[in-house]
N, C-alpha and C positions, 0 to 999 in steps of 0.2 A: 505493499500500500503506500502510495506516494505521501510522505509528510506534509502537513500544512507549512508553508513556507513563511507565513507571517509568524506563526508560533514559534518555529525555528528561529526566527530573528530574535525573538523576546528571550527563548531559552539560551540561545548562543551568547547574547549580550549580558544578561543577568547570570547565567551560568559560568562564563569566564570570570566575571567580577568575584564570584563566590568561590569556584573552584581553584582559581589560580592562586588565591590568596593575596592578590594585589601586586602591585609593583615591588613592594619590599621583599616579598618572597622570591620573586624572580631575580631581583638584583643580587641575591646572595650567592648567585652562580656566575655572576659577571666578573670578567677580569680587568681590574681598574686600569692597568697600564695598556689596554686596548685602545684607549683614548689619549695615552701619553705620546702625541704625533705632533711634530712641528709642521703646521701647515701654512706658515708664512709664504705669501707669495702665490697661493693658490686660489683659484677663482671659484666661486660657488654661486649659482643663480638658485633663487627659491620664490616660486610662485606663491601667491597668497601669504607673504611674509610679514604683513602687518599686524597679525593677531593670531592667537591660539598656538597651534604646535608650529607653525611655519615661523612665527615671531621667536618661540622657544629655542627653534632650531637656529635661527640666524643669530641669536645672542650666544649661543653656545659656540658656534663656529668663529664668530667675531673674538670672543675670549680667547681663543686659541691661535688667534693671528690670521685667520682667512680673510680674504677679500669677499664681501658680500653684495650680491645685486639682489635687491629686493623688488619683484615684480607684483605690483599691487593695482586694484582698480580705483581706489580712493586715494586722492593725491594727499588730503589733509590727514588722513589716518596713516598713510605710508610715512610722511614727513614727521608726524609724532613718534611713530615706531623707531625710525631711524635715529632721531635724536635720544630716545631712550636707550637703544643699542649702543650708540656712541658713547654715552655717558657711563652705561654699566660696563662696557668692555674696553673702553680707553682705546677703542679702533676707530679711525677716522675713514678708513677705506670701506664706507657703506654708501651704496649708490641706489638711488630709487628710481624705478622705470614704472611708468603709468601704462597699464594694459588691461582691457576688458578680455578675460579668457574666453568668453562666449562669441567672440567676433573674428571668425577666421581671417579676413583680409588684414585686420589690425595685427594679429597674431604674426602673419607673414612678413607685414612691412617691419613690424618690431625685429623680428629674428634677422631680417635682412640688414638693418640698420646698426642692431648689436655687433653683427660679424664684421661689418665695415669699421666699426669703432673699436672693436676688441680683438686682440689677436690670440686669446686663449680662453678656454671654459674648462675647468677641470670637472666640475660636477654640476648636474642639473637635478634639482629636486622638485619633482612635480607635486606640489601640495595644495594649490588652490582647488577648491570645490564648493559645490552648493547643493542644498537639498530643498527645492521648491515644492510645496505640498500640493499645488495646483498644476494642471498642465498649461504652461505658457509658451509662447514662441517668442523668439529673439526678433530682432529687426530684420535678420536674413531668413527668417521662416524656419529655423530649427527648434526642436523642443529644448527648454533653457537648461535642464540638468545635463542632458546628452552634451549640449552644445560646449558647457564648461568641463565638465568632468571627463568625458571621453574625446570628443571631437578636438577640443582645444588642447588637450593634453598631447593627443596625437599629432596635430600640426605643429605645436612648439617643438617637441621632441624631434621630429623629422626634419624640421626647417633647421635645426641647430645641429644636426649630425656632422656637416661638413666640418664646424669649428671643433666639435668635440673629438673629431677623429684625427685633429692635429695633435692631441695629446695621447701618449701610449698607454696612459692609466685613467682615462675618462671613465666616469660612472653616471649613470642615470637612476635616480631613485623615485619611485611613484609612491605616495602615500595613499593606499587603499583602505579597506576596511574589513574588519571581520563580518560585516553585514553582508559582503559579497558572498559567503559560505551558504547562504539559503537561496542563491540564485543560479540558475543553469542559463548559459548564453542563449539569448533569444533572438536569432540572427533574422528572424522574418518581421521583426517589429522593433528595431532599436529606438525608435523615437516614441514609442507607446501612443500609436495613433489609434489602437483598437481596445476595446474593453474599458472597465473602469480605472481611472488613473488613481495610483497611490503613490505618493512623491517618495515614501521610504523605501518601497520596492524599487522605485525608479532608480533612486541613489544606490541601492544595493547593485542592481543589475549595472549600473555604470562602472561600479567597483569591481564586479565580476570582469568586464570588459576591459579594464585597465590592467588586471592581472594577466589576462590572455595577451594583451599587447605586449606586455613585459616579456612573458615567454617567447612570443614570436619575434620580437626585436632581438632577444638574445641568440636566437637561431640565425637571424638575418645579418646581423652586424657585430661579427666576433671581435671587432677592434674596442668595442665599448662594454663595461661591465653593468649589466642592468639588474635591478632588484626591486621588487615591491614588498610593502610591509603594511602590517596593522598595528597602529599605535596603542591598542588597549583602548578602553573605554574612559576617556579623559574629559575633565570639565574644561570645555572649551565654549567660546560664544556660539559656534555652529551647534553644539549638541543643545546648549540651552534655549535657543530660538527655534531649531528644526524638529527637536524631539522633546518637547516640554514636559509630557507625562513621564517618559522614561527618566528624564533629568530629575524630576521632583521625587521619584520613587528611589533612585540611586544616587543621589548628588553627594551623600556622605561617604560614599564608596568609590568614587570615581577617580582617577588618576590626576595628578597635577598636569598643566600643560608641558612643563618640563620633563615629567616622567615618560608623557606620551611622546616626546621628542627624542627621547634617549636611543631609540633604535635608529631614527633618522640619522642622528649624529654619528651614530656608531657605523652605519652603512656608508656614511659620506666620507670618514677620515680614516678609520681604523685599517691597519695592514692585515688583520686577521680577515676581514670581510672579504677581501679579495681572493682568499684561497677558496672562498665556496665557489661553485658553478655559477655562472650567470643565469638569470632568469628565475630565481628562487623567491618565494614568497617568506617574509620573516615576521616574527613577534618576539619580543625580548631578547633580541640578539640571536636568535635561533631559526634556521629554517623549518617551516611547519607545513602542514598539508593544505592544499587549496581547496579540499573537499571534506565534509563532515560524513560519517559512516550513514549509509541508508538514505541520504539526501537527494540521489539521483541527479546530481548537477553536473556531471561530465558531459561536455559537448564532444562532437566528432571533430577530428582534425579538419574535415572539410569545412565544417561551419566556423571553426577558429581561423583558418586561412581565408574564409570569405569575408569575415569581420575585417581583416586587414584590408582586403581588396576594395571593400566598400568604403572605409575611411579613406584610402587613397584617393578614391573617386570623388568622394565628398571634398576632399581638400583640393583637388585639382580644379573642382568647379569655382573655387574661390581664388585660384591664383591668378594674379595680374596677366591680361592678355587673353584669358579663356573667357568664352561667351557663357 
């Protein structure tokens, strides 16, 4: 019998918080020296870097000497985050780039400009995301969650590939979610045009798509090391606004933003991380399964490859010079 995926979402979320014993229990297994790395002179791009896990990641990287490019939608919040990060890290090389990750043409223009003005990018961290609970379309006619979480991530990553490949040790990290464990890739309806719309499930489907993109990129681009990860259930602005019922029930047991960012930072800078194969899904500094037992969430290889072809075509539709 196929499990109810909404129930699985709640079981997965609450169950992980209870069963894992929280971040503190997981951290007992960490090796502190993994993060004892000199990253001065290395360049990191973080989308959605002005709040939540993105901001916490940016701060930790800046404290360790990395150059940080914050890619944010709101200029005022981005500048405020930059000011705070500079003050707390004593690191001046924090740069703000204003970009709406739901707008394909803008992403392509940004990537082109960034590569003209910067001669290196060591690590791309795809963190920006949204969970909109009603089906809404962007100005480009794309479903909003899909536009930001999936297509935006795909376009930015592929557009920056030439710059990343100039670095022998480049990495791409995508912040996914354990919510994806309750979703099987639905290649026939990527933008949720049919059936009753559920923003939580749309978000989870996008996060499944991100994990598949990571696995496919790892096969296609051997020069770059790809990873996706689940930050654990953390107390972030996104969780508070998009999942208010879940937040109220679990707020006293959620991780801090810094704890949620820990594995992102580890994936971005540690030397140990690069010893793992490219394309894996991580939680608490360990590769974990991308499927729950009995959840029937495995897609066919054909569907996974079709996802990449569909995203490539969508991206091409927005490439300058295309009709």
